[in-house]
N, CA, C and O atoms as a GROMACS GRO file, in nm:
protein
  276
    1MET      N    1  11.041   8.758  10.825
    1MET     CA    2  11.153   8.733  10.765
    1MET      C    3  11.210   8.843  10.769
    1MET      O    4  11.138   8.942  10.749
    2ILE      N    5  11.358   8.865  10.797
    2ILE     CA    6  11.435   8.990  10.799
    2ILE      C    7  11.449   9.062  10.693
    2ILE      O    8  11.548   9.019  10.634
    3PRO      N    9  11.401   9.152  10.634
    3PRO     CA   10  11.432   9.224  10.510
    3PRO      C   11  11.573   9.182  10.458
    3PRO      O   12  11.662   9.148  10.535
    4THR      N   13  11.586   9.187  10.338
    4THR     CA   14  11.725   9.164  10.289
    4THR      C   15  11.783   9.286  10.225
    4THR      O   16  11.895   9.271  10.176
    5ALA      N   17  11.729   9.401  10.217
    5ALA     CA   18  11.777   9.501  10.165
    5ALA      C   19  11.816   9.592  10.280
    5ALA      O   20  11.797   9.712  10.264
    6ILE      N   21  11.868   9.551  10.392
    6ILE     CA   22  11.918   9.632  10.490
    6ILE      C   23  12.064   9.700  10.454
    6ILE      O   24  12.158   9.628  10.424
    7ASP      N   25  12.074   9.825  10.460
    7ASP     CA   26  12.217   9.858  10.422
    7ASP      C   27  12.289   9.888  10.580
    7ASP      O   28  12.246   9.974  10.657
    8ASN      N   29  12.402   9.800  10.607
    8ASN     CA   30  12.452   9.825  10.747
    8ASN      C   31  12.496   9.936  10.779
    8ASN      O   32  12.579   9.996  10.709
    9GLY      N   33  12.443   9.986  10.899
    9GLY     CA   34  12.464  10.120  10.956
    9GLY      C   35  12.375  10.262  10.946
    9GLY      O   36  12.391  10.369  11.005
   10GLN      N   37  12.264  10.213  10.835
   10GLN     CA   38  12.162  10.310  10.803
   10GLN      C   39  12.071  10.346  10.923
   10GLN      O   40  12.080  10.282  11.027
   11LEU      N   41  11.994  10.435  10.912
   11LEU     CA   42  11.860  10.462  11.012
   11LEU      C   43  11.787  10.394  10.931
   11LEU      O   44  11.794  10.386  10.808
   12TYR      N   45  11.684  10.323  11.038
   12TYR     CA   46  11.564  10.267  11.011
   12TYR      C   47  11.454  10.284  11.107
   12TYR      O   48  11.489  10.302  11.224
   13LEU      N   49  11.336  10.282  11.084
   13LEU     CA   50  11.213  10.278  11.134
   13LEU      C   51  11.162  10.164  11.154
   13LEU      O   52  11.153  10.100  11.049
   14PHE      N   53  11.118  10.101  11.258
   14PHE     CA   54  11.077   9.987  11.266
   14PHE      C   55  10.993   9.944  11.357
   14PHE      O   56  10.999  10.027  11.448
   15ASN      N   57  10.907   9.850  11.389
   15ASN     CA   58  10.816   9.796  11.513
   15ASN      C   59  10.920   9.666  11.557
   15ASN      O   60  10.962   9.576  11.484
   16ASP      N   61  10.942   9.683  11.675
   16ASP     CA   62  11.023   9.564  11.735
   16ASP      C   63  10.901   9.459  11.775
   16ASP      O   64  10.780   9.473  11.760
   17ALA      N   65  10.967   9.364  11.823
   17ALA     CA   66  10.875   9.228  11.850
   17ALA      C   67  10.749   9.262  11.921
   17ALA      O   68  10.638   9.221  11.888
   18ASP      N   69  10.782   9.358  12.044
   18ASP     CA   70  10.685   9.382  12.134
   18ASP      C   71  10.584   9.500  12.068
   18ASP      O   72  10.491   9.551  12.131
   19GLY      N   73  10.613   9.528  11.955
   19GLY     CA   74  10.496   9.642  11.869
   19GLY      C   75  10.561   9.763  11.892
   19GLY      O   76  10.504   9.844  11.820
   20GLU      N   77  10.669   9.830  11.965
   20GLU     CA   78  10.712   9.942  12.007
   20GLU      C   79  10.753   9.986  11.876
   20GLU      O   80  10.778   9.903  11.789
   21THR      N   81  10.760  10.111  11.855
   21THR     CA   82  10.809  10.153  11.714
   21THR      C   83  10.941  10.271  11.757
   21THR      O   84  10.942  10.365  11.836
   22ARG      N   85  11.031  10.222  11.677
   22ARG     CA   86  11.175  10.234  11.710
   22ARG      C   87  11.249  10.288  11.606
   22ARG      O   88  11.224  10.247  11.493
   23ILE      N   89  11.344  10.379  11.622
   23ILE     CA   90  11.450  10.436  11.511
   23ILE      C   91  11.588  10.369  11.560
   23ILE      O   92  11.599  10.364  11.682
   24LYS      N   93  11.691  10.317  11.488
   24LYS     CA   94  11.783  10.232  11.517
   24LYS      C   95  11.853  10.240  11.413
   24LYS      O   96  11.788  10.230  11.309
   25ARG      N   97  12.000  10.258  11.396
   25ARG     CA   98  12.095  10.205  11.297
   25ARG      C   99  12.091  10.049  11.298
   25ARG      O  100  12.106   9.981  11.400
   26LEU      N  101  12.072  10.009  11.194
   26LEU     CA  102  12.040   9.824  11.188
   26LEU      C  103  12.166   9.790  11.125
   26LEU      O  104  12.209   9.866  11.039
   27HIS      N  105  12.237   9.678  11.159
   27HIS     CA  106  12.358   9.614  11.122
   27HIS      C  107  12.322   9.441  11.103
   27HIS      O  108  12.288   9.372  11.200
   28ARG      N  109  12.335   9.393  10.976
   28ARG     CA  110  12.323   9.274  10.985
   28ARG      C  111  12.425   9.200  10.997
   28ARG      O  112  12.509   9.202  10.907
   29LEU      N  113  12.443   9.120  11.109
   29LEU     CA  114  12.546   9.010  11.160
   29LEU      C  115  12.552   8.891  11.096
   29LEU      O  116  12.660   8.832  11.089
   30GLY      N  117  12.437   8.839  11.040
   30GLY     CA  118  12.423   8.736  11.002
   30GLY      C  119  12.283   8.683  10.895
   30GLY      O  120  12.203   8.764  10.849
   31THR      N  121  12.277   8.579  10.878
   31THR     CA  122  12.131   8.576  10.774
   31THR      C  123  12.026   8.587  10.895
   31THR      O  124  11.921   8.643  10.864
   32ARG      N  125  12.036   8.547  11.015
   32ARG     CA  126  11.911   8.569  11.113
   32ARG      C  127  11.967   8.639  11.222
   32ARG      O  128  11.940   8.570  11.320
   33THR      N  129  12.019   8.723  11.251
   33THR     CA  130  12.103   8.809  11.349
   33THR      C  131  12.093   8.968  11.297
   33THR      O  132  12.106   8.995  11.177
   34LEU      N  133  12.069   9.070  11.398
   34LEU     CA  134  12.072   9.194  11.370
   34LEU      C  135  12.101   9.249  11.510
   34LEU      O  136  12.062   9.213  11.622
   35ALA      N  137  12.196   9.366  11.461
   35ALA     CA  138  12.233   9.436  11.569
   35ALA      C  139  12.173   9.583  11.551
   35ALA      O  140  12.199   9.656  11.455
   36LEU      N  141  12.088   9.617  11.661
   36LEU     CA  142  12.013   9.752  11.680
   36LEU      C  143  12.100   9.837  11.750
   36LEU      O  144  12.131   9.803  11.864
   37VAL      N  145  12.148   9.946  11.702
   37VAL     CA  146  12.267  10.053  11.751
   37VAL      C  147  12.184  10.199  11.746
   37VAL      O  148  12.130  10.255  11.650
   38SER      N  149  12.193  10.236  11.877
   38SER     CA  150  12.182  10.356  11.887
   38SER      C  151  12.270  10.482  11.865
   38SER      O  152  12.392  10.466  11.868
   39ASP      N  153  12.228  10.586  11.846
   39ASP     CA  154  12.315  10.707  11.830
   39ASP      C  155  12.360  10.747  11.944
   39ASP      O  156  12.458  10.821  11.944
   40ASN      N  157  12.304  10.710  12.054
   40ASN     CA  158  12.324  10.785  12.198
   40ASN      C  159  12.444  10.684  12.251
   40ASN      O  160  12.402  10.571  12.276
   41PRO      N  161  12.565  10.700  12.271
   41PRO     CA  162  12.652  10.646  12.358
   41PRO      C  163  12.592  10.558  12.489
   41PRO      O  164  12.634  10.444  12.508
   42ASP      N  165  12.487  10.621  12.583
   42ASP     CA  166  12.441  10.589  12.680
   42ASP      C  167  12.386  10.451  12.654
   42ASP      O  168  12.401  10.376  12.750
   43HIS      N  169  12.317  10.392  12.537
   43HIS     CA  170  12.287  10.278  12.516
   43HIS      C  171  12.326  10.196  12.438
   43HIS      O  172  12.330  10.222  12.318
   44SER      N  173  12.374  10.055  12.498
   44SER     CA  174  12.436   9.962  12.438
   44SER      C  175  12.332   9.892  12.308
   44SER      O  176  12.209   9.884  12.301
   45PRO      N  177  12.436   9.848  12.216
   45PRO     CA  178  12.377   9.769  12.086
   45PRO      C  179  12.289   9.667  12.143
   45PRO      O  180  12.315   9.621  12.254
   46GLU      N  181  12.192   9.629  12.080
   46GLU     CA  182  12.080   9.522  12.114
   46GLU      C  183  12.121   9.419  11.988
   46GLU      O  184  12.148   9.455  11.873
   47ILE      N  185  12.119   9.314  12.028
   47ILE     CA  186  12.121   9.173  11.946
   47ILE      C  187  12.001   9.101  11.933
   47ILE      O  188  11.944   9.056  12.033
   48ARG      N  189  11.954   9.085  11.813
   48ARG     CA  190  11.848   8.994  11.760
   48ARG      C  191  11.894   8.892  11.718
   48ARG      O  192  11.988   8.903  11.639
   49ASN      N  193  11.849   8.764  11.751
   49ASN     CA  194  11.880   8.651  11.690
   49ASN      C  195  11.754   8.574  11.650
   49ASN      O  196  11.650   8.586  11.716
   50GLY      N  197  11.763   8.496  11.542
   50GLY     CA  198  11.649   8.418  11.514
   50GLY      C  199  11.529   8.453  11.480
   50GLY      O  200  11.511   8.531  11.387
   51ILE      N  201  11.413   8.394  11.562
   51ILE     CA  202  11.294   8.425  11.563
   51ILE      C  203  11.270   8.592  11.606
   51ILE      O  204  11.194   8.662  11.540
   52ASP      N  205  11.337   8.640  11.714
   52ASP     CA  206  11.343   8.779  11.749
   52ASP      C  207  11.383   8.884  11.649
   52ASP      O  208  11.331   8.996  11.653
   53ALA      N  209  11.476   8.852  11.558
   53ALA     CA  210  11.540   8.926  11.438
   53ALA      C  211  11.414   8.924  11.332
   53ALA      O  212  11.396   9.032  11.276
   54GLU      N  213  11.337   8.834  11.303
   54GLU     CA  214  11.248   8.782  11.212
   54GLU      C  215  11.128   8.831  11.250
   54GLU      O  216  11.034   8.830  11.170
   55ARG      N  217  11.116   8.878  11.373
   55ARG     CA  218  10.992   8.930  11.416
   55ARG      C  219  10.980   9.108  11.414
   55ARG      O  220  10.878   9.171  11.440
   56LEU      N  221  11.106   9.162  11.378
   56LEU     CA  222  11.095   9.307  11.359
   56LEU      C  223  11.032   9.308  11.212
   56LEU      O  224  11.040   9.220  11.126
   57LYS      N  225  10.957   9.453  11.207
   57LYS     CA  226  10.912   9.473  11.103
   57LYS      C  227  10.971   9.616  11.053
   57LYS      O  228  10.952   9.717  11.120
   58VAL      N  229  11.028   9.616  10.958
   58VAL     CA  230  11.117   9.753  10.896
   58VAL      C  231  11.006   9.842  10.847
   58VAL      O  232  10.937   9.784  10.763
   59LEU      N  233  10.977   9.935  10.867
   59LEU     CA  234  10.870  10.024  10.802
   59LEU      C  235  10.909  10.113  10.704
   59LEU      O  236  10.826  10.155  10.623
   60GLY      N  237  11.087  10.167  10.696
   60GLY     CA  238  11.141  10.227  10.614
   60GLY      C  239  11.291  10.270  10.661
   60GLY      O  240  11.335  10.253  10.774
   61ARG      N  241  11.349  10.319  10.572
   61ARG     CA  242  11.488  10.366  10.604
   61ARG      C  243  11.451  10.530  10.665
   61ARG      O  244  11.347  10.591  10.639
   62ILE      N  245  11.543  10.573  10.734
   62ILE     CA  246  11.518  10.728  10.773
   62ILE      C  247  11.632  10.799  10.662
   62ILE      O  248  11.749  10.761  10.652
   63VAL      N  249  11.572  10.907  10.585
   63VAL     CA  250  11.701  10.970  10.513
   63VAL      C  251  11.697  11.106  10.536
   63VAL      O  252  11.584  11.155  10.532
   64TRP      N  253  11.800  11.189  10.561
   64TRP     CA  254  11.792  11.340  10.550
   64TRP      C  255  11.791  11.421  10.406
   64TRP      O  256  11.855  11.383  10.307
   65SER      N  257  11.726  11.514  10.409
   65SER     CA  258  11.751  11.595  10.297
   65SER      C  259  11.740  11.732  10.328
   65SER      O  260  11.648  11.780  10.394
   66GLY      N  261  11.855  11.810  10.271
   66GLY     CA  262  11.857  11.958  10.302
   66GLY      C  263  11.888  12.043  10.179
   66GLY      O  264  11.947  12.001  10.080
   67HIS      N  265  11.846  12.156  10.195
   67HIS     CA  266  11.861  12.269  10.080
   67HIS      C  267  11.919  12.398  10.118
   67HIS      O  268  11.860  12.470  10.198
   68ASN      N  269  12.034  12.432  10.064
   68ASN     CA  270  12.061  12.593  10.097
   68ASN      C  271  12.010  12.669  10.004
   68ASN      O  272  12.028  12.650   9.883
   69TRP      N  273  11.933  12.777  10.060
   69TRP     CA  274  11.822  12.854   9.998
   69TRP      C  275  11.871  12.980   9.945
   69TRP      O  276  11.794  13.058   9.890
   0.00000   0.00000   0.00000
């Protein structure tokens, strides 16, 4: 099942259906549809529907933290 706590446009670490670990921005387009969007403009967005979307295993959200010392 697709995680319900996806914040559209945020970076996520996930295992794709083929077992490949990837980092992409996830966008929920419907209850069973996700868009996988790269920050690299040379790569087109990928759409996952139905069972292909449900096979994504989200491992976590990528966050940036910085400090001024």
